[in-house]
Structures are given as C-alpha cells and as structure tokens.
C-alpha positions in Angstrom: 40.5 188.6 267.5 36.7 187.9 267.2 35.0 185.8 269.9 34.8 182.1 269.2 37.6 182.3 266.7 37.9 179.5 264.2 40.7 176.9 264.4 41.1 177.5 260.6 42.4 174.7 258.5 44.8 173.1 261.1 42.6 170.2 262.2 41.2 169.2 258.8 44.7 169.4 257.4 46.0 167.0 260.1 43.1 164.7 259.6 43.5 164.5 255.9 47.2 164.0 256.2 46.7 161.0 258.5 44.2 159.4 256.2 46.5 159.8 253.2 49.5 158.5 255.1 47.5 155.4 256.2 46.3 154.8 252.6 49.9 155.1 251.4 51.1 152.6 254.0 48.2 150.2 253.2 49.3 150.4 249.6 52.8 149.5 250.6 54.2 152.6 249.1 57.2 154.4 250.6 57.3 158.2 250.5 59.8 158.0 247.7 57.7 155.6 245.7 54.6 157.7 246.2 56.5 160.9 245.2 57.7 159.2 242.1 54.3 158.1 241.1 52.8 161.5 241.7 55.8 163.4 240.2 56.1 165.4 243.4 59.0 165.9 245.8 59.3 163.7 248.9 59.2 166.9 250.9 55.7 167.7 249.5 54.4 164.3 250.6 55.8 164.9 254.1 54.2 168.3 254.3 50.8 166.9 253.3 51.0 164.0 255.7 52.1 166.3 258.5 49.2 168.6 258.0 51.4 171.5 257.0 49.7 172.4 253.8 46.2 172.6 252.3 45.2 170.4 249.3 42.9 170.7 246.2 40.2 168.1 245.8 41.8 167.2 242.5 45.2 166.4 244.1 43.4 164.2 246.7 41.6 162.3 244.0 44.9 161.6 242.2 46.5 160.4 245.5 43.6 158.2 246.4 43.6 156.6 242.9 47.3 155.8 243.2 46.9 154.5 246.7 44.0 152.3 245.7 41.4 154.0 248.0 37.7 152.9 247.5 35.3 155.4 245.8 33.4 156.3 249.0 36.5 157.2 250.9 37.9 159.1 248.0 34.8 161.3 247.8 34.9 161.9 251.6 38.5 162.9 251.5 37.9 165.2 248.6 35.3 166.9 250.7 37.7 167.1 253.6 40.2 168.8 251.3 37.9 171.7 250.8 37.9 172.3 254.5 41.7 172.6 254.5 41.3 176.0 252.8 39.6 177.5 255.8 41.4 180.4 257.3 42.0 181.2 261.0 42.4 184.7 262.4 46.2 184.3 262.5 46.5 183.7 258.7 46.5 187.5 258.1 49.8 187.5 259.9 51.3 184.7 257.7 54.3 186.7 256.8 55.5 186.9 260.4 54.4 183.3 261.5 56.6 180.4 260.4 54.8 177.4 259.0 55.4 175.1 262.1 54.0 177.8 264.4 51.0 178.3 262.1 50.1 174.6 262.7 50.6 175.0 266.5 48.4 178.1 266.8 45.6 176.2 265.2 46.0 173.2 267.5 46.2 175.5 270.5 42.9 177.1 269.5 41.3 173.6 269.1 42.6 172.1 272.3 40.4 171.5 275.4 43.4 170.9 277.7 47.0 172.1 277.7 49.8 170.9 280.0 52.8 173.1 279.7 56.3 173.0 281.2 58.7 175.9 280.8 62.2 175.9 282.3 63.7 179.3 281.3 61.0 181.7 279.9 57.4 182.5 280.5 55.2 180.7 277.9 53.6 182.8 275.2 50.0 182.5 276.5 51.1 184.2 279.8 53.5 186.9 278.5 52.9 190.6 278.9 53.4 192.8 275.9 56.7 194.2 277.2 58.1 190.8 278.0 57.1 189.4 274.6 58.6 192.4 272.8 61.9 191.9 274.6 62.1 188.3 273.6 61.1 188.9 270.0 63.6 191.7 269.5 66.4 189.7 271.1 65.5 186.7 268.8 65.7 188.9 265.6 67.4 192.2 266.4 67.6 193.3 262.7 63.8 193.3 262.3 62.1 196.8 262.1 59.7 198.1 264.8 56.6 197.6 262.6 57.3 193.9 262.1 58.0 193.4 265.8 54.7 195.1 266.6 52.9 192.6 264.4 54.6 189.7 266.0 53.8 191.0 269.5 50.1 191.5 268.4 49.9 187.8 267.3 51.2 186.7 270.6 48.8 188.9 272.5 45.9 187.8 270.3 46.5 184.1 271.1 45.9 184.8 274.8 42.2 185.5 274.3 41.5 181.8 274.0 42.0 181.5 277.8 39.1 183.8 278.5 36.9 183.2 275.5 33.2 182.8 276.2 32.8 179.4 274.7 34.7 176.4 276.1 38.0 178.0 277.2 40.7 175.4 277.5 42.0 174.0 280.8 45.6 175.2 281.2 48.0 173.7 283.6 51.5 175.2 283.8 54.7 174.3 285.7 57.3 177.1 285.7 60.8 176.4 286.8 61.7 178.9 289.6 64.6 180.2 287.4 62.0 182.1 285.4 61.2 184.2 288.4 64.9 185.3 288.5 65.7 185.7 284.8 65.7 189.4 284.2 64.1 189.6 280.8 63.7 193.3 279.9 64.9 194.4 283.3 63.5 194.4 286.8 60.4 196.5 286.0 59.4 194.3 283.0 59.9 191.2 285.0 58.0 192.4 288.0 55.0 193.3 285.8 55.3 189.9 284.1 55.2 188.0 287.4 52.2 190.0 288.6 50.5 189.2 285.4 51.0 185.4 286.0 49.8 185.7 289.6 46.7 187.5 288.3 46.0 184.9 285.6 46.3 182.2 288.2 43.0 183.4 289.7 41.1 182.1 286.6 39.1 178.9 287.3 40.4 177.2 284.2 44.0 177.9 284.9 46.5 176.5 287.4 50.1 177.7 287.4 52.6 176.1 289.7 56.2 177.0 290.4 58.9 174.3 290.6 61.1 175.5 293.4 64.9 175.0 293.3 64.6 173.0 296.5 62.8 170.2 294.4 66.2 169.3 293.1 66.4 166.9 290.1 63.0 166.5 288.4 61.6 165.2 285.1 61.8 168.6 283.4 65.5 168.8 283.8 65.9 166.0 281.2 62.7 166.7 279.1 63.2 170.4 278.5 60.1 172.6 277.7 57.1 171.0 276.1 53.3 171.3 275.8 50.8 168.4 275.8 47.6 169.2 273.9 44.4 167.2 274.3 41.3 167.8 272.2 37.5 167.7 272.8 35.6 164.5 272.5 33.3 164.0 269.6 29.9 162.1 269.5 31.5 158.7 269.8 33.2 159.5 273.1 36.7 159.7 271.6 38.8 162.8 271.0 38.3 164.3 267.6 42.1 164.7 267.3 44.8 162.5 268.9 46.7 164.1 271.8 49.9 165.8 270.6 53.1 166.9 272.3 54.7 170.1 271.0 58.4 170.6 271.4 59.8 173.8 270.1 63.5 174.1 269.0 65.8 176.8 267.6 64.9 176.1 264.0 61.5 174.5 264.1 59.3 172.2 266.2 58.4 168.6 266.7 54.8 167.3 266.9 54.7 163.9 268.6 51.5 161.9 268.6 52.5 158.2 269.0 50.9 156.7 272.1 54.2 155.9 273.8 55.6 159.4 273.1 52.5 161.2 274.5 52.5 158.9 277.6 56.1 159.6 278.4 55.6 163.3 278.3 52.3 163.1 280.3 54.0 161.0 282.9 56.8 163.5 283.2 54.4 166.4 283.6 52.4 164.5 286.2 55.6 163.8 288.2 56.5 167.5 288.1 52.9 168.5 289.0 53.3 166.5 292.2 56.6 168.1 293.1 55.8 171.7 292.3 54.5 174.2 294.9 50.7 174.3 295.2 48.7 177.0 293.4 48.4 179.4 296.4 52.0 179.0 297.4 53.1 179.5 293.8 51.0 182.7 293.6 52.7 184.0 296.7 56.1 183.2 295.3 55.3 185.2 292.2 54.0 188.2 294.1 56.8 188.2 296.6 59.4 188.0 293.9 57.7 190.8 291.9 57.7 193.0 295.1 61.4 192.4 295.6 62.1 193.8 292.1 60.5 197.1 292.8 62.5 200.1 294.1 
C-alpha cells in the first residue's frame, strides 16, 4: 500500500448519505414514500443513506428536487457526489471484501483514534500473517489458496496505517486474557502472535492492555467485541466525521453513531481500561505466555 493512502470514497459517501437522510426527514418523507417517488427500492435508499454506495450527480439532483432542497445545497451535494467515486487502495480487492467491511476499512483509514475491545481473537490490525491465515481458512474452508492469500494480503496491508509517516492513529486495545490461551493455529503460531503484540506495544501511538481473568465481571462481558472510531477535527474545531462504533457480527456489521450509543460504548471501554493490567505488565504477560508455548 502506498504511503499516505487515501480513505477512498468512504467519508464522502457517509457525509452525502447523512445530508440526504436529513433532507428526506425534513421533507417528512418515509423511506417507503421516497423510494416510491424515486421508483427505487427501499433497500437502495437505505444503502445510500448508510454510505454504502456511490452516487451520480444526476441521481443526487433528482433526490434533492423531490426532497425540496434549495438550489445552493443541491449544487454542493452534486459536487460531493463526484467525490463518492474516489477509490481507496483496498478497492482492487473488492471481490474478497464484503460491502460492510469496505466501509469499515475506509473509516479505519480516516480515524485519528481507535478504541478496541476483543474478547476471543486478536484484532485484525495486530494479527500476524499465520494467525490471520488460520482464521480466514477456518471461516471459509472451501476457498482456494489464491483467494485466501488475497484476503490475508488485505489484512496485512491495513496494518500499515499504524506506522504511516503522516498522522498515524492513536490505537488503544483491551484484550481479554482468554486470547492469550486460545490456540489459534497451534502453539508456535500463537507464540509468534503474542510476541508480535508485545513488539507493537512499544510504538508511541499504541497501548495494548490485557484484561486478566482475575478482574472478574467487567463491561466487556456484556458488550462483546467493538471498536470506537473518532476522526480528526476540521477548521471549525469539530470532527469532520461523527464518532462511530463498529460492531461486527456473523453475517455483517453495525455502525452506531447516535450520541447515546457512542457514549455507552465509550463508557464501557473506559471502565475496562481502568481494570486492565497496565501497559508494561500486559507486555510481560504476553511475553511470558509466548515463552511458555515454546518447546
């Protein structure tokens, strides 16, 4: 991946989707009513408003006309629509990246701060190639080696954002101690993976903490894994994108951005951050566990 890789169309797609959703609501149109007026499916309206698809300027003009948008705003949104065609580095792997993950990778690239909690598996940004390959093959055992190689390459390429020369994000991670004992790929693969995490924990923009079993019941037990993404401020002093919570499931993902939703997840993460072992102690736990796995 080239240095300073673009965030592609993710951010402008999300911005355009929010503007169009607000205009629809201001026009007192339901999704069904808007779809009927536009002669589109309700699913298409949902994809547009969720930032999952790019748009032609012509389509935006039609939507704005039906929603009653003023001329100046219509022209601005038509210009924004052109930016939704921009392509990030990961788009060349579109055949192996589901749509919901395509959106996430773009947000991950654009974020200035990520808070991540994982209960069972090492997060993708920290995985070794062997660990990632084991997970990808287990998730889809019928896929051929070539496609698995491409999926692994995407996951490895994502990690370069942590060490990019321009504004690498701040990454804070809480790992449940069970991850240190779950033998993904066997003892050798797990040992190398834990050593990799310990090594990454030396970077100034990264702090990884282990939640020990001794902590007992904590917020992550009920929340499950999640990532909170916050974005850089623009000239006005506010973030260019609203903070977003990403929750991945078996068949897709949720993107939560309502204030009360984000606050609840941030509060949960903050509580876990206080309970987890400190950075140095966590690094020692990782190294000691890795050592115990070696013959």
